[in-house]
MIBA-382208 format. One record per residue (C-alpha): residue number from 1; x, y negated, z negated; residue in one letter. Coordinates in steps of 0.02 Angstrom, whole numbers, plus 50000, padded with zeros to 5 digits. Layout:
// MIBA-382208
<k: NUM x: X y: Y z: Z r: A>;
...
//
This chain:
// MIBA-382208
<k: 1 x: 50000 y: 50000 z: 50000 r: M>;
<k: 2 x: 50068 y: 49829 z: 50047 r: G>;
<k: 3 x: 50129 y: 49724 z: 49901 r: T>;
<k: 4 x: 50072 y: 49556 z: 49971 r: S>;
<k: 5 x: 49888 y: 49592 z: 49935 r: R>;
<k: 6 x: 49916 y: 49625 z: 49750 r: G>;
<k: 7 x: 49767 y: 49715 z: 49677 r: S>;
<k: 8 x: 49636 y: 49656 z: 49802 r: R>;
<k: 9 x: 49552 y: 49775 z: 49923 r: R>;
<k: 10 x: 49618 y: 49798 z: 50099 r: A>;
<k: 11 x: 49494 y: 49739 z: 50230 r: T>;
<k: 12 x: 49426 y: 49819 z: 50387 r: I>;
<k: 13 x: 49518 y: 49685 z: 50486 r: A>;
<k: 14 x: 49684 y: 49737 z: 50408 r: E>;
<k: 15 x: 49648 y: 49920 z: 50446 r: V>;
<k: 16 x: 49606 y: 49872 z: 50626 r: A>;
<k: 17 x: 49768 y: 49773 z: 50644 r: D>;
<k: 18 x: 49872 y: 49915 z: 50572 r: A>;
<k: 19 x: 49791 y: 50042 z: 50689 r: A>;
<k: 20 x: 49792 y: 49927 z: 50841 r: G>;
<k: 21 x: 49605 y: 49941 z: 50868 r: V>;
<k: 22 x: 49452 y: 49831 z: 50847 r: S>;
<k: 23 x: 49355 y: 49812 z: 50686 r: R>;
<k: 24 x: 49208 y: 49893 z: 50775 r: T>;
<k: 25 x: 49312 y: 50049 z: 50808 r: T>;
<k: 26 x: 49359 y: 50059 z: 50624 r: V>;
<k: 27 x: 49175 y: 50046 z: 50579 r: S>;
<k: 28 x: 49134 y: 50187 z: 50700 r: H>;
<k: 29 x: 49266 y: 50299 z: 50621 r: V>;
<k: 30 x: 49200 y: 50263 z: 50446 r: L>;
<k: 31 x: 49017 y: 50288 z: 50490 r: S>;
<k: 32 x: 49033 y: 50428 z: 50616 r: G>;
<k: 33 x: 48890 y: 50349 z: 50712 r: N>;
<k: 34 x: 48986 y: 50335 z: 50877 r: R>;
<k: 35 x: 49111 y: 50453 z: 50959 r: P>;
<k: 36 x: 49293 y: 50399 z: 50944 r: V>;
<k: 37 x: 49440 y: 50476 z: 51038 r: A>;
<k: 38 x: 49537 y: 50596 z: 50928 r: E>;
<k: 39 x: 49702 y: 50502 z: 50944 r: A>;
<k: 40 x: 49616 y: 50338 z: 50898 r: T>;
<k: 41 x: 49529 y: 50419 z: 50751 r: R>;
<k: 42 x: 49696 y: 50485 z: 50687 r: E>;
<k: 43 x: 49774 y: 50311 z: 50698 r: R>;
<k: 44 x: 49629 y: 50233 z: 50603 r: V>;
<k: 45 x: 49630 y: 50369 z: 50469 r: E>;
<k: 46 x: 49818 y: 50346 z: 50451 r: G>;
<k: 47 x: 49796 y: 50159 z: 50427 r: A>;
<k: 48 x: 49657 y: 50189 z: 50298 r: I>;
<k: 49 x: 49773 y: 50300 z: 50196 r: K>;
<k: 50 x: 49923 y: 50184 z: 50216 r: L>;
<k: 51 x: 49828 y: 50029 z: 50158 r: L>;
<k: 52 x: 49725 y: 50118 z: 50026 r: G>;
<k: 53 x: 49567 y: 50050 z: 50107 r: F>;
<k: 54 x: 49404 y: 50083 z: 50013 r: R>;
<k: 55 x: 49235 y: 50024 z: 50077 r: P>;
<k: 56 x: 49135 y: 49913 z: 49960 r: N>;
<k: 57 x: 49020 y: 50053 z: 49903 r: G>;
<k: 58 x: 48882 y: 49950 z: 49821 r: L>;
<k: 59 x: 48863 y: 49823 z: 49960 r: A>;
<k: 60 x: 48875 y: 49956 z: 50093 r: R>;
<k: 61 x: 48745 y: 50069 z: 50013 r: S>;
<k: 62 x: 48623 y: 49925 z: 49994 r: L>;
<k: 63 x: 48648 y: 49874 z: 50176 r: R>;
<k: 64 x: 48639 y: 50045 z: 50259 r: V>;
<k: 65 x: 48554 y: 50145 z: 50119 r: R>;
<k: 66 x: 48704 y: 50260 z: 50102 r: R>;
<k: 67 x: 48815 y: 50299 z: 49954 r: S>;
<k: 68 x: 48968 y: 50358 z: 50054 r: D>;
<k: 69 x: 48972 y: 50503 z: 49930 r: T>;
<k: 70 x: 48946 y: 50690 z: 49954 r: V>;
<k: 71 x: 48930 y: 50824 z: 49820 r: A>;
<k: 72 x: 49029 y: 50986 z: 49824 r: L>;
<k: 73 x: 48952 y: 51116 z: 49709 r: I>;
<k: 74 x: 49070 y: 51262 z: 49674 r: I>;
<k: 75 x: 49072 y: 51410 z: 49554 r: P>;
<k: 76 x: 49248 y: 51396 z: 49480 r: D>;
<k: 77 x: 49366 y: 51250 z: 49498 r: I>;
<k: 78 x: 49506 y: 51352 z: 49418 r: T>;
<k: 79 x: 49503 y: 51475 z: 49564 r: N>;
<k: 80 x: 49636 y: 51407 z: 49683 r: P>;
<k: 81 x: 49525 y: 51443 z: 49834 r: Y>;
<k: 82 x: 49406 y: 51302 z: 49793 r: Y>;
<k: 83 x: 49527 y: 51154 z: 49777 r: P>;
<k: 84 x: 49593 y: 51200 z: 49950 r: V>;
<k: 85 x: 49415 y: 51205 z: 50018 r: L>;
<k: 86 x: 49385 y: 51036 z: 49937 r: S>;
<k: 87 x: 49537 y: 50964 z: 50023 r: R>;
<k: 88 x: 49474 y: 51024 z: 50192 r: G>;
<k: 89 x: 49304 y: 50944 z: 50159 r: L>;
<k: 90 x: 49384 y: 50781 z: 50103 r: D>;
<k: 91 x: 49495 y: 50772 z: 50257 r: D>;
<k: 92 x: 49344 y: 50800 z: 50371 r: A>;
<k: 93 x: 49250 y: 50654 z: 50289 r: L>;
<k: 94 x: 49376 y: 50511 z: 50276 r: P>;
<k: 95 x: 49243 y: 50380 z: 50242 r: G>;
<k: 96 x: 49166 y: 50474 z: 50097 r: H>;
<k: 97 x: 49207 y: 50515 z: 49917 r: R>;
<k: 98 x: 49179 y: 50692 z: 49854 r: T>;
<k: 99 x: 49097 y: 50730 z: 49687 r: L>;
<k: 100 x: 49154 y: 50903 z: 49630 r: I>;
<k: 101 x: 49032 y: 50999 z: 49522 r: C>;
<k: 102 x: 49092 y: 51157 z: 49433 r: N>;
<k: 103 x: 48951 y: 51278 z: 49393 r: T>;
<k: 104 x: 49042 y: 51430 z: 49319 r: D>;
<k: 105 x: 48929 y: 51529 z: 49437 r: A>;
<k: 106 x: 48785 y: 51499 z: 49315 r: A>;
<k: 107 x: 48609 y: 51481 z: 49384 r: R>;
<k: 108 x: 48558 y: 51339 z: 49268 r: T>;
<k: 109 x: 48715 y: 51239 z: 49310 r: R>;
<k: 110 x: 48691 y: 51264 z: 49496 r: E>;
<k: 111 x: 48512 y: 51201 z: 49483 r: L>;
<k: 112 x: 48561 y: 51055 z: 49370 r: D>;
<k: 113 x: 48703 y: 50996 z: 49482 r: F>;
<k: 114 x: 48597 y: 51007 z: 49640 r: A>;
<k: 115 x: 48460 y: 50903 z: 49557 r: A>;
<k: 116 x: 48586 y: 50779 z: 49487 r: D>;
<k: 117 x: 48669 y: 50756 z: 49657 r: A>;
<k: 118 x: 48499 y: 50725 z: 49734 r: F>;
<k: 119 x: 48456 y: 50597 z: 49599 r: D>;
<k: 120 x: 48620 y: 50507 z: 49630 r: R>;
<k: 121 x: 48570 y: 50481 z: 49812 r: H>;
<k: 122 x: 48722 y: 50567 z: 49885 r: V>;
<k: 123 x: 48731 y: 50571 z: 50074 r: D>;
<k: 124 x: 48746 y: 50759 z: 50079 r: G>;
<k: 125 x: 48781 y: 50918 z: 49981 r: I>;
<k: 126 x: 48901 y: 51061 z: 50015 r: V>;
<k: 127 x: 48847 y: 51208 z: 49908 r: L>;
<k: 128 x: 48939 y: 51368 z: 49862 r: V>;
<k: 129 x: 48803 y: 51458 z: 49766 r: S>;
<k: 130 x: 48815 y: 51626 z: 49679 r: F>;
<k: 131 x: 48645 y: 51621 z: 49593 r: Q>;
<k: 132 x: 48513 y: 51512 z: 49678 r: I>;
<k: 133 x: 48425 y: 51526 z: 49843 r: G>;
<k: 134 x: 48316 y: 51435 z: 49967 r: T>;
<k: 135 x: 48160 y: 51427 z: 49859 r: A>;
<k: 136 x: 48256 y: 51344 z: 49717 r: D>;
<k: 137 x: 48308 y: 51202 z: 49832 r: L>;
<k: 138 x: 48145 y: 51178 z: 49926 r: R>;
<k: 139 x: 48113 y: 51001 z: 49864 r: E>;
<k: 140 x: 48288 y: 50942 z: 49909 r: I>;
<k: 141 x: 48285 y: 51025 z: 50080 r: I>;
<k: 142 x: 48112 y: 50956 z: 50117 r: D>;
<k: 143 x: 48174 y: 50781 z: 50075 r: S>;
<k: 144 x: 48288 y: 50788 z: 50226 r: G>;
<k: 145 x: 48450 y: 50772 z: 50127 r: L>;
<k: 146 x: 48587 y: 50852 z: 50234 r: P>;
<k: 147 x: 48654 y: 51012 z: 50159 r: M>;
<k: 148 x: 48782 y: 51144 z: 50208 r: V>;
<k: 149 x: 48793 y: 51313 z: 50124 r: S>;
<k: 150 x: 48963 y: 51397 z: 50114 r: V>;
<k: 151 x: 48908 y: 51578 z: 50113 r: G>;
<k: 152 x: 48739 y: 51649 z: 50160 r: A>;
<k: 153 x: 48639 y: 51611 z: 50002 r: S>;
<k: 154 x: 48530 y: 51475 z: 50081 r: I>;
<k: 155 x: 48423 y: 51531 z: 50227 r: D>;
<k: 156 x: 48331 y: 51382 z: 50300 r: D>;
<k: 157 x: 48337 y: 51315 z: 50478 r: P>;
<k: 158 x: 48383 y: 51141 z: 50413 r: R>;
<k: 159 x: 48534 y: 51200 z: 50315 r: V>;
<k: 160 x: 48693 y: 51238 z: 50411 r: D>;
<k: 161 x: 48807 y: 51380 z: 50354 r: V>;
<k: 162 x: 48994 y: 51412 z: 50347 r: V>;
<k: 163 x: 49040 y: 51596 z: 50333 r: L>;
<k: 164 x: 49196 y: 51700 z: 50328 r: T>;
<k: 165 x: 49175 y: 51873 z: 50402 r: D>;
<k: 166 x: 49192 y: 51955 z: 50231 r: D>;
<k: 167 x: 49131 y: 52124 z: 50288 r: E>;
<k: 168 x: 49263 y: 52133 z: 50423 r: H>;
<k: 169 x: 49401 y: 52072 z: 50307 r: G>;
<k: 170 x: 49362 y: 52204 z: 50176 r: A>;
<k: 171 x: 49349 y: 52337 z: 50311 r: F>;
<k: 172 x: 49523 y: 52291 z: 50374 r: E>;
<k: 173 x: 49594 y: 52299 z: 50198 r: A>;
<k: 174 x: 49523 y: 52471 z: 50159 r: A>;
<k: 175 x: 49565 y: 52538 z: 50332 r: R>;
<k: 176 x: 49745 y: 52484 z: 50308 r: Y>;
<k: 177 x: 49754 y: 52581 z: 50145 r: L>;
<k: 178 x: 49681 y: 52735 z: 50229 r: I>;
<k: 179 x: 49811 y: 52717 z: 50367 r: G>;
<k: 180 x: 49947 y: 52716 z: 50234 r: R>;
<k: 181 x: 49891 y: 52890 z: 50182 r: G>;
<k: 182 x: 49781 y: 52849 z: 50032 r: H>;
<k: 183 x: 49631 y: 52963 z: 50009 r: G>;
<k: 184 x: 49568 y: 52900 z: 49843 r: R>;
<k: 185 x: 49540 y: 52713 z: 49855 r: I>;
<k: 186 x: 49457 y: 52610 z: 49720 r: G>;
<k: 187 x: 49375 y: 52441 z: 49731 r: M>;
<k: 188 x: 49363 y: 52301 z: 49605 r: I>;
<k: 189 x: 49214 y: 52196 z: 49661 r: G>;
<k: 190 x: 49098 y: 52058 z: 49605 r: G>;
<k: 191 x: 48912 y: 52073 z: 49576 r: A>;
<k: 192 x: 48870 y: 51903 z: 49651 r: V>;
<k: 193 x: 48927 y: 51790 z: 49792 r: G>;
<k: 194 x: 49020 y: 51880 z: 49932 r: P>;
<k: 195 x: 49036 y: 52040 z: 49829 r: G>;
<k: 196 x: 48905 y: 52138 z: 49925 r: Q>;
<k: 197 x: 48978 y: 52095 z: 50096 r: R>;
<k: 198 x: 49152 y: 52144 z: 50042 r: R>;
<k: 199 x: 49088 y: 52306 z: 49964 r: A>;
<k: 200 x: 48999 y: 52345 z: 50128 r: A>;
<k: 201 x: 49162 y: 52328 z: 50225 r: G>;
<k: 202 x: 49253 y: 52440 z: 50101 r: Y>;
<k: 203 x: 49121 y: 52575 z: 50114 r: R>;
<k: 204 x: 49117 y: 52565 z: 50305 r: R>;
<k: 205 x: 49304 y: 52596 z: 50310 r: A>;
<k: 206 x: 49283 y: 52749 z: 50198 r: L>;
<k: 207 x: 49146 y: 52818 z: 50313 r: R>;
<k: 208 x: 49248 y: 52790 z: 50471 r: E>;
<k: 209 x: 49399 y: 52868 z: 50385 r: G>;
<k: 210 x: 49295 y: 53022 z: 50337 r: N>;
<k: 211 x: 49315 y: 52986 z: 50152 r: L>;
<k: 212 x: 49174 y: 53007 z: 50028 r: D>;
<k: 213 x: 49120 y: 52856 z: 49925 r: W>;
<k: 214 x: 49143 y: 52893 z: 49740 r: D>;
<k: 215 x: 49040 y: 52773 z: 49632 r: P>;
<k: 216 x: 49160 y: 52787 z: 49484 r: E>;
<k: 217 x: 49296 y: 52710 z: 49594 r: L>;
<k: 218 x: 49198 y: 52549 z: 49615 r: T>;
<k: 219 x: 49211 y: 52436 z: 49464 r: Q>;
<k: 220 x: 49114 y: 52272 z: 49453 r: I>;
<k: 221 x: 49195 y: 52128 z: 49361 r: A>;
<k: 222 x: 49204 y: 51939 z: 49346 r: E>;
<k: 223 x: 49294 y: 51850 z: 49488 r: W>;
<k: 224 x: 49443 y: 51811 z: 49374 r: T>;
<k: 225 x: 49613 y: 51880 z: 49325 r: R>;
<k: 226 x: 49536 y: 51940 z: 49162 r: H>;
<k: 227 x: 49397 y: 52026 z: 49259 r: G>;
<k: 228 x: 49527 y: 52115 z: 49366 r: G>;
<k: 229 x: 49619 y: 52172 z: 49211 r: Q>;
<k: 230 x: 49464 y: 52247 z: 49131 r: E>;
<k: 231 x: 49411 y: 52337 z: 49289 r: A>;
<k: 232 x: 49586 y: 52405 z: 49321 r: M>;
<k: 233 x: 49596 y: 52475 z: 49145 r: R>;
<k: 234 x: 49439 y: 52576 z: 49183 r: R>;
<k: 235 x: 49513 y: 52639 z: 49347 r: L>;
<k: 236 x: 49681 y: 52694 z: 49278 r: V>;
<k: 237 x: 49593 y: 52783 z: 49135 r: A>;
<k: 238 x: 49503 y: 52901 z: 49255 r: L>;
<k: 239 x: 49559 y: 53083 z: 49254 r: D>;
<k: 240 x: 49582 y: 53070 z: 49441 r: D>;
<k: 241 x: 49634 y: 52889 z: 49459 r: R>;
<k: 242 x: 49645 y: 52804 z: 49629 r: P>;
<k: 243 x: 49811 y: 52787 z: 49719 r: T>;
<k: 244 x: 49758 y: 52621 z: 49795 r: A>;
<k: 245 x: 49636 y: 52482 z: 49748 r: V>;
<k: 246 x: 49555 y: 52347 z: 49853 r: F>;
<k: 247 x: 49511 y: 52193 z: 49751 r: C>;
<k: 248 x: 49376 y: 52073 z: 49807 r: A>;
<k: 249 x: 49484 y: 51921 z: 49770 r: N>;
<k: 250 x: 49665 y: 51882 z: 49731 r: D>;
<k: 251 x: 49635 y: 51833 z: 49550 r: L>;
<k: 252 x: 49561 y: 52005 z: 49519 r: M>;
<k: 253 x: 49709 y: 52083 z: 49610 r: A>;
<k: 254 x: 49835 y: 51989 z: 49504 r: I>;
<k: 255 x: 49744 y: 52050 z: 49349 r: G>;
<k: 256 x: 49750 y: 52228 z: 49419 r: A>;
<k: 257 x: 49938 y: 52209 z: 49445 r: M>;
<k: 258 x: 49957 y: 52160 z: 49261 r: D>;
<k: 259 x: 49874 y: 52320 z: 49205 r: V>;
<k: 260 x: 49965 y: 52430 z: 49330 r: A>;
<k: 261 x: 50133 y: 52368 z: 49263 r: R>;
<k: 262 x: 50076 y: 52385 z: 49082 r: D>;
<k: 263 x: 50026 y: 52566 z: 49123 r: S>;
<k: 264 x: 50199 y: 52604 z: 49192 r: G>;
<k: 265 x: 50137 y: 52621 z: 49371 r: L>;
<k: 266 x: 50254 y: 52568 z: 49510 r: S>;
<k: 267 x: 50177 y: 52453 z: 49642 r: I>;
<k: 268 x: 50155 y: 52509 z: 49781 r: P>;
<k: 269 x: 50241 y: 52679 z: 49757 r: K>;
<k: 270 x: 50118 y: 52745 z: 49629 r: E>;
<k: 271 x: 49973 y: 52628 z: 49658 r: I>;
<k: 272 x: 49945 y: 52508 z: 49803 r: A>;
<k: 273 x: 49846 y: 52347 z: 49784 r: L>;
<k: 274 x: 49762 y: 52232 z: 49911 r: V>;
<k: 275 x: 49677 y: 52067 z: 49870 r: G>;
<k: 276 x: 49565 y: 51944 z: 49960 r: Y>;
<k: 277 x: 49580 y: 51755 z: 49990 r: D>;
<k: 278 x: 49770 y: 51730 z: 50010 r: D>;
<k: 279 x: 49785 y: 51597 z: 49876 r: I>;
<k: 280 x: 49958 y: 51523 z: 49850 r: E>;
<k: 281 x: 49992 y: 51635 z: 49700 r: A>;
<k: 282 x: 49981 y: 51788 z: 49813 r: A>;
<k: 283 x: 50157 y: 51752 z: 49875 r: T>;
<k: 284 x: 50225 y: 51713 z: 49701 r: L>;
<k: 285 x: 50186 y: 51877 z: 49611 r: V>;
<k: 286 x: 50303 y: 52026 z: 49618 r: S>;
<k: 287 x: 50286 y: 52117 z: 49731 r: P>;
<k: 288 x: 50202 y: 51989 z: 49845 r: P>;
<k: 289 x: 50019 y: 52031 z: 49866 r: L>;
<k: 290 x: 49951 y: 52109 z: 50024 r: T>;
<k: 291 x: 49787 y: 52019 z: 50049 r: T>;
<k: 292 x: 49654 y: 51957 z: 50169 r: V>;
<k: 293 x: 49662 y: 51777 z: 50227 r: V>;
<k: 294 x: 49502 y: 51686 z: 50186 r: N>;
<k: 295 x: 49534 y: 51516 z: 50267 r: P>;
<k: 296 x: 49481 y: 51395 z: 50130 r: A>;
<k: 297 x: 49544 y: 51234 z: 50210 r: Y>;
<k: 298 x: 49461 y: 51277 z: 50375 r: E>;
<k: 299 x: 49299 y: 51319 z: 50284 r: A>;
<k: 300 x: 49301 y: 51147 z: 50202 r: G>;
<k: 301 x: 49335 y: 51062 z: 50367 r: Q>;
<k: 302 x: 49196 y: 51157 z: 50454 r: A>;
<k: 303 x: 49074 y: 51112 z: 50314 r: A>;
<k: 304 x: 49125 y: 50929 z: 50328 r: G>;
<k: 305 x: 49099 y: 50924 z: 50516 r: R>;
<k: 306 x: 48928 y: 51006 z: 50504 r: L>;
<k: 307 x: 48876 y: 50890 z: 50363 r: L>;
<k: 308 x: 48936 y: 50736 z: 50455 r: L>;
<k: 309 x: 48833 y: 50783 z: 50608 r: D>;
<k: 310 x: 48678 y: 50794 z: 50497 r: R>;
<k: 311 x: 48716 y: 50634 z: 50402 r: M>;
<k: 312 x: 48743 y: 50532 z: 50559 r: T>;
<k: 313 x: 48597 y: 50605 z: 50656 r: G>;
<k: 314 x: 48707 y: 50684 z: 50789 r: R>;
<k: 315 x: 48621 y: 50848 z: 50749 r: H>;
<k: 316 x: 48444 y: 50864 z: 50681 r: A>;
<k: 317 x: 48397 y: 51031 z: 50755 r: G>;
<k: 318 x: 48403 y: 51212 z: 50703 r: E>;
<k: 319 x: 48530 y: 51289 z: 50586 r: R>;
<k: 320 x: 48708 y: 51311 z: 50648 r: R>;
<k: 321 x: 48836 y: 51436 z: 50585 r: E>;
<k: 322 x: 49024 y: 51418 z: 50582 r: A>;
<k: 323 x: 49097 y: 51594 z: 50563 r: V>;
<k: 324 x: 49280 y: 51605 z: 50515 r: L>;
<k: 325 x: 49383 y: 51760 z: 50548 r: R>;
<k: 326 x: 49465 y: 51852 z: 50404 r: A>;
<k: 327 x: 49631 y: 51939 z: 50436 r: R>;
<k: 328 x: 49747 y: 52052 z: 50338 r: L>;
<k: 329 x: 49920 y: 51992 z: 50284 r: V>;
<k: 330 x: 50039 y: 52134 z: 50244 r: K>;
<k: 331 x: 50161 y: 52104 z: 50102 r: R>;
<k: 332 x: 50242 y: 52212 z: 49969 r: G>;
<k: 333 x: 50099 y: 52274 z: 49860 r: S>;
<k: 334 x: 50027 y: 52402 z: 49982 r: A>;
//
């Protein structure tokens, strides 16, 4: 930020001068109401960041009946996947501020935050819901407030959706373990959120690999390191324990690694482990975690683009879906 302005706000004119464009072009980038060439948009966004430009929120909202604020409702801010998703959303909406609401995957908190965001007159909501569905949000959806669901929990033609192909990602993970010669493969899964889709991929891989599904090898737990630890203790205590375990997220997998080491099991020689999400910590554990890439930043960006189209009126039609591909990353744990 330039020192000559002291503590006063940068102006649109200063942003325009720094980017070498007109003030009108800057306004179009901020509002999203008109198409702007990608190279021009990047110059304007660069100037906004360089000058620390912030629109006058109160005056702007009174003039155009907008708050320049969106709400991101997520189940667990301590899960590294969600801050990365938030960054992708933020980068896709340079003229907006993001209110982050942490629900702990609790139904009452999801409902309360959705209602609170609506009462605060946000311009849009991005929702990652583990507990509520379309009927719970009927009043908000009927109001016309733009909304994007990350995951498939909200099924309404006016709500766009961002999905990762969880079933395919889990299938690839389990198939890889089968290809490595494992015939007794466990799964640590979650009861809510994407748990069912990832369990479906795991079971499809078993079927196609001519392996029977054994219900005692599937352990349901919280989507946390502690949850992974508890589930892994149950698996290693079995008389015929698995030789490999697919975990429905990386935090669970890291917890499973803790228990495997505490039990004296060598990874991957005596037990192989695969996670899901590819959070940064997956490369920091020892051995590095084989996992499935769940592109969090791209999911946030896709949600931002869909939301912006709704907020600016560029799209007012039927539901759109952005489906992101999951892929396996082979490291040292399997």
